ChimeraX commands (.cxc) that place a marker at each C-alpha (Angstrom):
marker #1 position -12.47,-9.90,8.38 radius 0.5
marker #1 position -12.97,-7.19,5.97 radius 0.5
marker #1 position -15.59,-6.40,3.07 radius 0.5
marker #1 position -16.86,-8.81,0.59 radius 0.5
marker #1 position -15.61,-6.63,-2.31 radius 0.5
marker #1 position -12.05,-5.58,-3.19 radius 0.5
marker #1 position -13.14,-2.04,-3.73 radius 0.5
marker #1 position -14.19,-1.88,-0.08 radius 0.5
marker #1 position -10.77,-3.18,0.97 radius 0.5
marker #1 position -8.95,-0.90,-1.51 radius 0.5
marker #1 position -10.65,2.05,-0.09 radius 0.5
marker #1 position -10.02,1.37,3.54 radius 0.5
marker #1 position -6.21,0.92,2.83 radius 0.5
marker #1 position -6.14,4.27,0.90 radius 0.5
marker #1 position -8.12,6.00,3.66 radius 0.5
marker #1 position -5.96,4.56,6.42 radius 0.5
marker #1 position -2.55,5.36,4.81 radius 0.5
marker #1 position -3.74,8.92,3.60 radius 0.5
marker #1 position -4.77,9.81,7.23 radius 0.5
marker #1 position -1.48,8.36,8.86 radius 0.5
marker #1 position 0.92,9.81,6.21 radius 0.5
marker #1 position -0.69,13.35,6.26 radius 0.5
marker #1 position -1.08,13.30,10.21 radius 0.5
marker #1 position 2.69,12.51,10.33 radius 0.5
marker #1 position 3.61,15.36,7.78 radius 0.5
marker #1 position 5.40,12.96,5.65 radius 0.5
marker #1 position 3.15,12.88,2.61 radius 0.5
marker #1 position -0.02,14.91,1.78 radius 0.5
marker #1 position -3.13,12.86,1.69 radius 0.5
marker #1 position -3.96,14.04,-1.72 radius 0.5
marker #1 position -0.95,12.18,-2.91 radius 0.5
marker #1 position -2.07,8.80,-1.69 radius 0.5
marker #1 position -3.96,7.30,-4.37 radius 0.5
marker #1 position -6.46,4.31,-4.69 radius 0.5
marker #1 position -4.96,3.38,-8.05 radius 0.5
marker #1 position -1.40,4.03,-9.95 radius 0.5
marker #1 position -1.45,7.56,-11.09 radius 0.5
marker #1 position -1.32,8.26,-14.97 radius 0.5
marker #1 position 1.88,10.27,-14.23 radius 0.5
marker #1 position 3.91,9.85,-10.97 radius 0.5
marker #1 position 4.51,13.16,-9.23 radius 0.5
marker #1 position 6.58,12.25,-6.17 radius 0.5
marker #1 position 6.46,11.85,-3.38 radius 0.5
marker #1 position 3.41,9.41,-3.76 radius 0.5
marker #1 position 1.54,6.34,-2.64 radius 0.5
marker #1 position -0.63,4.05,-4.62 radius 0.5
marker #1 position -2.23,0.82,-4.46 radius 0.5
marker #1 position -1.86,-1.72,-7.26 radius 0.5
marker #1 position -3.86,-4.72,-8.32 radius 0.5
marker #1 position -3.86,-7.47,-5.72 radius 0.5
marker #1 position -3.26,-10.96,-5.90 radius 0.5
marker #1 position -6.23,-13.33,-4.94 radius 0.5
marker #1 position -6.00,-16.61,-3.52 radius 0.5
marker #1 position -8.21,-19.20,-1.71 radius 0.5
marker #1 position -7.52,-20.22,1.89 radius 0.5
marker #1 position -9.48,-22.46,4.12 radius 0.5
marker #1 position -12.52,-20.96,5.56 radius 0.5
marker #1 position -14.00,-21.66,9.05 radius 0.5
marker #1 position -17.81,-22.26,9.72 radius 0.5
marker #1 position -18.66,-22.46,6.36 radius 0.5
marker #1 position -17.05,-19.04,5.38 radius 0.5
marker #1 position -15.01,-18.86,2.20 radius 0.5
marker #1 position -11.91,-16.79,2.80 radius 0.5
marker #1 position -9.76,-15.32,0.09 radius 0.5
marker #1 position -6.04,-13.95,1.01 radius 0.5
marker #1 position -6.01,-10.94,-0.84 radius 0.5
marker #1 position -2.27,-9.39,-1.36 radius 0.5
marker #1 position -1.97,-5.83,-1.82 radius 0.5
marker #1 position 1.13,-4.17,-3.04 radius 0.5
marker #1 position 1.45,-0.56,-1.78 radius 0.5
marker #1 position 3.94,1.34,-3.68 radius 0.5
marker #1 position 5.88,4.50,-2.19 radius 0.5
marker #1 position 7.74,6.87,-4.63 radius 0.5
marker #1 position 9.83,9.69,-3.81 radius 0.5
marker #1 position 12.38,12.06,-5.58 radius 0.5
marker #1 position 15.08,13.99,-4.74 radius 0.5
marker #1 position 18.82,13.69,-3.49 radius 0.5
marker #1 position 19.73,10.14,-2.66 radius 0.5
marker #1 position 20.04,10.54,0.93 radius 0.5
marker #1 position 16.96,12.70,1.09 radius 0.5
marker #1 position 14.84,9.92,-0.86 radius 0.5
marker #1 position 16.33,7.11,1.64 radius 0.5
marker #1 position 15.53,9.09,4.62 radius 0.5
marker #1 position 12.05,9.95,3.45 radius 0.5
marker #1 position 11.38,6.36,2.50 radius 0.5
marker #1 position 12.51,5.17,5.92 radius 0.5
marker #1 position 9.99,7.52,7.48 radius 0.5
marker #1 position 7.22,6.61,5.27 radius 0.5
marker #1 position 7.45,2.88,5.20 radius 0.5
marker #1 position 7.92,2.78,8.92 radius 0.5
marker #1 position 4.82,4.91,9.38 radius 0.5
marker #1 position 2.78,2.70,6.87 radius 0.5
marker #1 position 3.96,-0.58,8.58 radius 0.5
marker #1 position 2.85,0.59,12.01 radius 0.5
marker #1 position -0.42,1.78,10.49 radius 0.5
marker #1 position -1.26,-1.00,8.35 radius 0.5
marker #1 position -0.47,-3.83,10.81 radius 0.5
marker #1 position -4.01,-4.15,12.12 radius 0.5
marker #1 position -5.66,-4.44,8.60 radius 0.5
marker #1 position -3.59,-7.65,7.72 radius 0.5
marker #1 position -0.16,-9.23,7.60 radius 0.5
marker #1 position 2.47,-7.28,6.40 radius 0.5
marker #1 position 5.17,-9.67,4.75 radius 0.5
marker #1 position 7.88,-7.56,3.30 radius 0.5
marker #1 position 8.66,-3.83,2.16 radius 0.5
marker #1 position 11.08,-4.06,-0.59 radius 0.5
marker #1 position 13.09,-1.25,-2.08 radius 0.5
marker #1 position 12.65,-0.97,-5.84 radius 0.5
marker #1 position 13.67,1.69,-8.42 radius 0.5
marker #1 position 10.70,3.03,-10.25 radius 0.5
marker #1 position 10.78,3.83,-13.95 radius 0.5
marker #1 position 8.26,6.66,-14.59 radius 0.5
marker #1 position 9.48,7.56,-18.03 radius 0.5
marker #1 position 11.93,10.19,-16.92 radius 0.5
marker #1 position 14.57,9.92,-14.14 radius 0.5
marker #1 position 14.04,6.56,-12.06 radius 0.5
marker #1 position 12.64,7.30,-8.61 radius 0.5
marker #1 position 13.68,5.51,-5.56 radius 0.5
marker #1 position 10.60,3.53,-4.25 radius 0.5
marker #1 position 9.56,0.72,-1.74 radius 0.5
marker #1 position 6.71,-1.78,-2.16 radius 0.5
marker #1 position 5.10,-2.90,0.76 radius 0.5
marker #1 position 3.15,-6.37,0.69 radius 0.5
marker #1 position -0.15,-6.60,2.75 radius 0.5
marker #1 position -2.31,-9.69,3.13 radius 0.5
marker #1 position -5.76,-9.05,4.01 radius 0.5
marker #1 position -7.97,-11.95,4.65 radius 0.5
marker #1 position -11.36,-11.16,3.11 radius 0.5
marker #1 position -14.71,-13.06,3.21 radius 0.5
marker #1 position -15.89,-14.20,-0.31 radius 0.5
marker #1 position -19.75,-14.70,-1.27 radius 0.5
marker #1 position -19.21,-18.42,-1.57 radius 0.5
marker link #1:1,2 radius 0.2
marker link #1:2,3 radius 0.2
marker link #1:3,4 radius 0.2
marker link #1:4,5 radius 0.2
marker link #1:5,6 radius 0.2
marker link #1:6,7 radius 0.2
marker link #1:7,8 radius 0.2
marker link #1:8,9 radius 0.2
marker link #1:9,10 radius 0.2
marker link #1:10,11 radius 0.2
marker link #1:11,12 radius 0.2
marker link #1:12,13 radius 0.2
marker link #1:13,14 radius 0.2
marker link #1:14,15 radius 0.2
marker link #1:15,16 radius 0.2
marker link #1:16,17 radius 0.2
marker link #1:17,18 radius 0.2
marker link #1:18,19 radius 0.2
marker link #1:19,20 radius 0.2
marker link #1:20,21 radius 0.2
marker link #1:21,22 radius 0.2
marker link #1:22,23 radius 0.2
marker link #1:23,24 radius 0.2
marker link #1:24,25 radius 0.2
marker link #1:25,26 radius 0.2
marker link #1:26,27 radius 0.2
marker link #1:27,28 radius 0.2
marker link #1:28,29 radius 0.2
marker link #1:29,30 radius 0.2
marker link #1:30,31 radius 0.2
marker link #1:31,32 radius 0.2
marker link #1:32,33 radius 0.2
marker link #1:33,34 radius 0.2
marker link #1:34,35 radius 0.2
marker link #1:35,36 radius 0.2
marker link #1:36,37 radius 0.2
marker link #1:37,38 radius 0.2
marker link #1:38,39 radius 0.2
marker link #1:39,40 radius 0.2
marker link #1:40,41 radius 0.2
marker link #1:41,42 radius 0.2
marker link #1:42,43 radius 0.2
marker link #1:43,44 radius 0.2
marker link #1:44,45 radius 0.2
marker link #1:45,46 radius 0.2
marker link #1:46,47 radius 0.2
marker link #1:47,48 radius 0.2
marker link #1:48,49 radius 0.2
marker link #1:49,50 radius 0.2
marker link #1:50,51 radius 0.2
marker link #1:51,52 radius 0.2
marker link #1:52,53 radius 0.2
marker link #1:53,54 radius 0.2
marker link #1:54,55 radius 0.2
marker link #1:55,56 radius 0.2
marker link #1:56,57 radius 0.2
marker link #1:57,58 radius 0.2
marker link #1:58,59 radius 0.2
marker link #1:59,60 radius 0.2
marker link #1:60,61 radius 0.2
marker link #1:61,62 radius 0.2
marker link #1:62,63 radius 0.2
marker link #1:63,64 radius 0.2
marker link #1:64,65 radius 0.2
marker link #1:65,66 radius 0.2
marker link #1:66,67 radius 0.2
marker link #1:67,68 radius 0.2
marker link #1:68,69 radius 0.2
marker link #1:69,70 radius 0.2
marker link #1:70,71 radius 0.2
marker link #1:71,72 radius 0.2
marker link #1:72,73 radius 0.2
marker link #1:73,74 radius 0.2
marker link #1:74,75 radius 0.2
marker link #1:75,76 radius 0.2
marker link #1:76,77 radius 0.2
marker link #1:77,78 radius 0.2
marker link #1:78,79 radius 0.2
marker link #1:79,80 radius 0.2
marker link #1:80,81 radius 0.2
marker link #1:81,82 radius 0.2
marker link #1:82,83 radius 0.2
marker link #1:83,84 radius 0.2
marker link #1:84,85 radius 0.2
marker link #1:85,86 radius 0.2
marker link #1:86,87 radius 0.2
marker link #1:87,88 radius 0.2
marker link #1:88,89 radius 0.2
marker link #1:89,90 radius 0.2
marker link #1:90,91 radius 0.2
marker link #1:91,92 radius 0.2
marker link #1:92,93 radius 0.2
marker link #1:93,94 radius 0.2
marker link #1:94,95 radius 0.2
marker link #1:95,96 radius 0.2
marker link #1:96,97 radius 0.2
marker link #1:97,98 radius 0.2
marker link #1:98,99 radius 0.2
marker link #1:99,100 radius 0.2
marker link #1:100,101 radius 0.2
marker link #1:101,102 radius 0.2
marker link #1:102,103 radius 0.2
marker link #1:103,104 radius 0.2
marker link #1:104,105 radius 0.2
marker link #1:105,106 radius 0.2
marker link #1:106,107 radius 0.2
marker link #1:107,108 radius 0.2
marker link #1:108,109 radius 0.2
marker link #1:109,110 radius 0.2
marker link #1:110,111 radius 0.2
marker link #1:111,112 radius 0.2
marker link #1:112,113 radius 0.2
marker link #1:113,114 radius 0.2
marker link #1:114,115 radius 0.2
marker link #1:115,116 radius 0.2
marker link #1:116,117 radius 0.2
marker link #1:117,118 radius 0.2
marker link #1:118,119 radius 0.2
marker link #1:119,120 radius 0.2
marker link #1:120,121 radius 0.2
marker link #1:121,122 radius 0.2
marker link #1:122,123 radius 0.2
marker link #1:123,124 radius 0.2
marker link #1:124,125 radius 0.2
marker link #1:125,126 radius 0.2
marker link #1:126,127 radius 0.2
marker link #1:127,128 radius 0.2
marker link #1:128,129 radius 0.2
marker link #1:129,130 radius 0.2
marker link #1:130,131 radius 0.2
marker link #1:131,132 radius 0.2
view
């Protein structure tokens, strides 16, 4: 079970992802953001607004299933983009598993106002206690 507020969960996701990607030498920790950047400078990772839905609680505790989208953006030649995405997605997948249920890592082109970047969106559902 995680923090009662979304900001706390978001901060933990960002911290864990930044440490893992930096330690693996894949993406510098400074490029892993709590929020979408104003302008994307690839490679970059950020956390989007979550989807929140109720789930049955236990022992009088209300639980929300909070689904986070973690976006990975890379640039460069096609093969280099795919190779880096493979490494980053696998590192994030293995790093984030203890925090919740990863359901998919979906390839997605990213329109950032210039050349489209290749990206992947990972979906992670984190059970989170609510105040009710």
